[in-house]
Steps between C-alpha positions, in 0.01 A plus 500: 500500500641742245665727756862610444757375752530841665132505599430171679520634855250774433270262315531247782411769753185591305412130476548435872297806594216382277520142624464625857207725414691830512392584147441872552856534627630300204310721255624819668857372497473397136376840383744699717794334333529698177802315362321164510391401148153367429478121535171322457614244758510767770156627399370145526646463851311809613177391329535153654545660842177696463313188388629311805344772713181491294541868415350489152447876487872556567580253221285704264659830619851360461421365153350838401811678629728271300280540195515880523880476512504275194633203696241243395470550123602141431209376708230676298430188294469286814261746659287520186481120490418488873213748457374308200496181711290669767266653241446151355417353839834329576586518865869578563699280735850506651659378176333784310638764736847340505518515120400867497767583756779328307 
């Protein structure tokens, strides 16, 4: 993880909440903390939590929220490639989603 040494407790808390299916609480905590910089790893923890719950709509909402804040610009190429795969009849699998989330 690329998280500075002063942030590991907060990041660990978000991770534990997501692992134990308290993703909404993790997301609320994450966005309440204004001094916490944007880390893609933390976004991935929250997205992974929603996927564990099978809440695909929440995944989409969270991604849209991050996108509107400019937090996912580096993933535009991955998303374009992902959509192109689907348009060409390739069925995504776990490896596909893991690579997009990285």
